[in-house]
N, C-alpha and C positions, 0 to 999 in steps of 0.2 A: 404673340401680340394680338389683341382684338379690342373692339370697343363695344360697349353696351350702355343702355340707359341707366342712369342712377336715379332711382325713383324718389330718393329722399330730397335731393336738392335740384332735381329736374335738369341737371347738367349731365351730358353724356360722359361716360367713363372710358378712359384709354388704359387698357391693362397691359402691363409689361411683364414678360416672363424673364426673370433675372436668372441667368445661368451661372453666375459666379459662385454663390453659396460657399464661401470659404469656411473651413473649420477654424477653431480658436487658435490652433498652432499656426495655421496658414495666415490668419489675420495678423498674428504677432510678427511673423516673418515679413509680411508685406509692409508693416509699419517700420521695421528695421531697415528694409530696403529703401523705402521712401526717405527715411532720415539720412541714410548715407548719400542718396542722390542730392538732397537739399544741401547737405554739407559741401558736396563737390561743387554745386552750382554757386554757392556763396563764395567759396575759395577761388573759383575761376573768374568771378565777376562778369563783365560784359563779354569775355572771351569764351564763355561756356557754350558748347555746341554738342548736342547728343548725336552720337553715331549709332544708329539703330541696330545695325548688325552686330557691332561690338558690344552694345549694351545688352542685347539678348544673350550673348555668350557670357557676359558678366553675371547675369541673373542665374544662368545654369551653374556657373562656378560657385556663386553665393549659396545656392541651394545644396549643391554637392557638399560644400563645407559644413553647412548648418544641419544637414539631414543625414547623419550616419545611417547605415543600413538597418541597424537594430532600433532606430528611433522613429521610423516612419509609421504614422497612422493616417491613412487616407481619410477623406471626408465621407467615404461610404462605409467606414468601419474596419477595413482591412488593415491588419497589423503585420508589417514586414519585419519580423523580429528574428529571422533565422537566415543563414547564409546558404544559398543554393543558386544554381543557374536561373531557376525560375524567379526567385526573389530578386536577384540582380536585374533581370530583365524587367520585372514589374517596377522596380525602383527607377530604372532609367526612363521607362515610359511615363511614370508618375512625375518625375522631375521635369521631363520635357513638356508635358501637358501643363504643369503648374507654372513653368517658365513662360509659356505662351499666355496663360491667364494673367500673370503678374505684368508681363510686357504690355498687354492690352489695358490693364488697370492704370499703369503709370503713364504710358504714352498716349493712351486713348482718354476717354471721358468717363470711365467707371460705369456706374449704373445708368448714366445718361447715354451711353453708347447706342443702345437700340433706338433712342429718340433721334440722335444725331443722324443715324443711318436711314431713317424713314423720310423719304423724299416728299411724302404727303403732309408733313408738318411744316408750318411757317414759323412758329415761335415756340420756344421752350422757356418756361419761367419757374425758377427756383426762388421761393419767397421766405425761406427760413427753416429752422429746425422743427421737426415733428409736424410739418405742414405739407400738404400734398403739392407735388410738382404739377404745374398746369401746362397744357400745350394748346396751341391754336392749329386746328386741322384745316387744310385747304377746302375740304368739302363739308365737314361736320361742325366747324366753328370751335368755340372754346370748349376744352375737355379737361376733366380732372383725372390725373393718373393715380395708380396705386403705389407710386414711388414716394418715399419720405426719407429725408436725411435725418438719422437719429442723433448725430453728433455735429456740432458746429465745426469741429476739426475736419470732418469729411468734406463739407462745402468749401472751407478755406483751402484744403489740399487740392480740390478740383480747380478752383480759381487760380491757385499758384501754378498748377500744371499748365493751364492755358497761358498765363503770363510768361512762364518760362519758355514755352514753345516759340514765342516771338521776341524773346530777350527784353521783356518788360517786367516791371515790378509793381506790386500793389501792397501798400503798408499804411500805417496810421498817418504818415506824413502825406501820402498820396492815396487816399482811400477810394478812388474811382479808377476803374480800368475800362477804357473804351477802345476796342481793337477789333481785329478780325481773325478768325481761325484760318488754318492753312487751306481749307476748302472754300474760303471766301465768306463764310457765315459771319455775321456781325455780332459782337459780344459787348455787353455792358455789365460790369460787376461792381458792387459796392460792399464795403466792410465798415465796421465800427471806426470812427464815431458817427458817421453820417447815416448808417443803417441802424435804426433804433431797435429793430427786432432781429438783429444778427445779419450775417452776410446774405447778399442776394445775387442772383445771376440770371440774365436774360440773353438768350441766343436767338437771333433772327436768321433763319436759314433761307437760302436761295436755291431754287430748283437747279438740279444738275443739267437738265435740259430746259433752258429758259423758254418762257412763253414768247411767241412771235405774233406778228400782225394777224396771221390766220387764226391763232388761238384767241386773240382779243375780239375778233369778229364773231367767232363761235360763242364766246362767253357773253356776247352782247355789250362788251365794254364800249365798242364803237361799231359802226355799220360799214358796209362796203363803200357806200357813197362818201362817208367821212374819211375813210382810209385813202380813197383815191384823191380826195381834196388835199389831205395832208401830204401825200406823195408829191403831187404837183407843186405845192408850196415849198416843200423841203428841197426838191430838185431845182425849182425856179427856172426850169428849162435852160439851165446853165448860165443865166444872165442875172437873176435876182433871187437867190435862195432866201427863204424866210428865216427870221430870227424868232425863236419860240421859247416861251416860259411855260412850264407845266406846273400848275399849282394845285394844292390840295392839303388835306390833313395828314396826320401820321398814318402810315400803312394804307394809304388810299390807292396805291398802285402807280405812283408817279415814276418811280425808277423802272418798273416793268414797261410802262408806256414809252418812256424815253428809249429803252433798249430796242423796242420793236420799231419805233419811228426811225431810229438810226439806220435800220436796214435800207431805208429809202435813199440814203446819201450815195451819190455817184461814186462808184469804186475808184475813180481817178483821183478823188480828193484825199487830202491828208487831214486826219483828225487827231486832236490832242484833248484827252479827257483829264479832268482835275477833280479829285475827291478827297474828303477827310479820311474816309475808310473806303477801300475799293469795293464797290457794289455793282457797278455797271458791267454788263456782259455783252459788249458791243461786238457784233460779228463783222469785222471790216479788216481788209488786208493791211492798209496803211494807217495803223492806229498806234499812238503813243500814250500810254497810261501813266499818270503821275499821282502821287499820294502825299499828303502832308505828313510832317513828322513832329511829334510833341517834343517838349524840352526833356533832356536827360536828367539824371538825378543831380547834376551840377547846374541845372537850369540853363543849359546851353544847347545849341544845335537845332533849335526850333525852325521849322519851315512852314509858313502859313499858306492859306489859300491865296492871299494877296501876293506872296512871293512867287508862287507857282504860276499864277495868271500872268504876272509881269514877265516871267521867264518864258512862258509859252509864246508870247508875242515875238520873241527873238528866234522862234523855231519854224517860221514860215507855215503856220497852220492855215488850212482852208476853213476848218471848223474848230471852234473851241467849245467843248462841252463841260460845264461845271455841274458836278453832281448835286450840290445844293448851294444856292446863293443865299448868304446870310449876313455878310459883314462888309468890311472895307473893299474886299475884292470886287464888289459890285461896280464900283466906280471905274476900276481898271477894265472890267469886262465891257461896260457900256461905252467906254472910250474906244475900245477895239471894235465894237459893233457899229459905232458911228464913223469909223475910218475904213470901212470896207470889209472887215472880217465878218464871218457868219458864226452864229452860235446858238446853243441850247442851254437850258438850265432848269432846275427845279426849285421850288420855293414853297414854304409853308404858308398857306393863306386859305380863306374860306370862300372867296369870290374874286372875280376879276378886279373889281374896284379895290378890294382889300390888298390885292397883289400890288397895285400901283401905290397905294398908301404905304405899304411896307417898304417898297423900293425907294421912295422919296424922303423917308424919315430915318431917324437914327435906328440902328447903327450903319445902314447902307448909304443913306444921304446922296442918292443919285440925283443930279440936277434935273428938273422937269424937262428942260430942253433936250436932254439925252434920251428920255423915255420913248420918244418917237422911233428909236431904233428897233423897238419890239414890233414885230408884225402880228404875232398871234399869242394870245393867252389861252391855254387849255386848262379848264377846271376839271379835276377828277375827284370823285367822292366815294367813300366806303359807306354803303347803305346796308343796314341790318334788316333782314326779313323777320317775320314773326316767329320762325323756328330757331332764331339765334344765329343762323348762318349769314355771313355778309357777302354782298356782291359789290363789284367795283364798276362804276359808270363814269364815262366822260359826260358831264352834265351841262357844259357850256363851252363854247368857243367864241372868243371875242377878239376884235382887232383894235389896235391903237390907231386912231384916224387923225390925230392932231391935238393942238392946244387951242382952246377958245376962252378968252377972258381968264387966263391963268388956270383953267381947269382942263385936265387931260380928258379927251373925248374917246369913248369906247363904242364900238359897233358890235352888237351881239349878232352872230351869223348862224350859229347852231345852238339849239336849246333842247334839253331833255325833258320829256313829259313823264312824270312818275306814274300817271294813271295807265298809260299804254306801254311804259317802259321802252320808249323809243326816243332817239335823238334825231332831230330833223332840221334841215335848212329852213330858216324862218322867212326866206324870200328877199333878204337884203343883199344887194350886190356887194361882192367882196372887194375891198380895196386892194388886198394882197394880190388877187388874181388880175385886177385891173392894172396894177403896177407891173406885173410880169408881162401882160399883154402889150403895154406901151413900151417897155424896155426892149422886148423881143421884136416889136414891130409887127405883131399879128393881131387879128381881131378876137373879140371875146367869143365868137362862135368857134374859132379854132381852139381857143382855150377849153371850151366846153367839150369839144370833140376829143381833146387830149385826156380830159378827165374820164370821159366815157370809155376810151381805150384802156385806161388803167383799171377801171371798174371791171372790164371784161377779164383782164389778167387776174385780178384779185378773186373774182368769182370762180375762175378756173382753179386757182390754188385751193380755194375753200371746198369746192365740189370734189376734188381729187385728194383732199386731205394732205396736200403738200405743205407741211408745216415746219419742218426742221430749219434751223438757221442756215445750214449749209445749202440746202436745196433752194430756199428762197433767195439766198445771196447769189447763187449761180444763175437762176432765172432772171433776176433783176439785172445782173451784169449783161446777160444776153439781150435783154430789152433795151438797155442803154446803147449796146453796140449795133443792134439791128432790130428795131421795134417791129417793122412790117413782117419780118420772118417769124418772129415769136407769135404775133397775132394770127398769121396765116396757119401756123401749126395748131393753134387753139381752135380756129374755125373748122379745120378739117378733121380734128379729133372728135 
């Protein structure tokens, strides 16, 4: 696998070395094997469940039956047409190797397997037959691969494999598949009649080792000062934790930022997260994750975000985290926020003002009087550089400060400067910090001292490259238990 510049269209090329290269006989056997598996899945209905160990043995038995000793011609031209100890040994090795390849083809993702396994890729995009597969590389941006699907059947088989893994179906009656892979990657697939140019497949991958607050500071998504401010607001010194909405466009980094900020939640708290498709990778001991469920083929059994938010309120949560706020669940969530629960959520919007507009209008319809439950709106944007590579920046942090003449008032307290590529406090006193100060009964000077202490810890993590979720979680837990001891250790190191 390697990448190089494509001089014709000025898009970098991602080259994939495909090691499958089946012979014509092997391709025919693979089609037969797939057909038998599909028949088995259809006859089993919703009870179909693939036992991988047994299935691998079934493949070997299938090949043993289909490939008599005198009929084997390997893809390197060897013809095993005579009976001897050597030929029997070669045959057994050949069948075992071919069984492994077939197993990977059927249970894996075929020619997309190398892309799925590359942790540097964010997105894999199949757009049709005889068209290049595109990928989005974390460092190099959009790239064109040398992969092309020559037959529509091959794309449909891949989509069907993904659907079968999670006991879902995609057909002309339900031509959209929105789900996640077993590794957590998000999948969207479409087929005819809604795909005019044939089936399509988009896979959004998540890093196996998720980005943390240290990574986001390194990447300049936020600063140490802003990180320390968020930490104090989220913790709320145990008396007034902030409610936060993270807004931005598609793939602007909202989920990654939410993951990293969740590290600041006190380890004593109970978190319930609710998502349409599980994407959050929150590192917390007392975490309950819930996922919506679509209707089955009989149009029954649906569990919506609204259902899960209502249910979460019966489970004694300290924090409710909604992966993406978009519908009627918003009213239930804001009712919870107005009655003492704390929460986070993400939302698609292009500014803080647009975030409020979306919340108070259809389909969310949150009453204006409830909007004051939000403390902070964090705006995050994906910004493209001249070389085509994108960067993610928190561009604005605003507070909801009240309602005046039926208009919701916002205070912008941090703002990003595109010329200097810096986000800075613009000098307005934070209402969120003032509320924490008053509720805790301490002065604003003490609040500033607390932020300064947390900046020292974040700077220590950054300088020593202590960036893993587990390491950060352990250090934050120690800070909550005995802050002075942790700061003393940093001072004397």
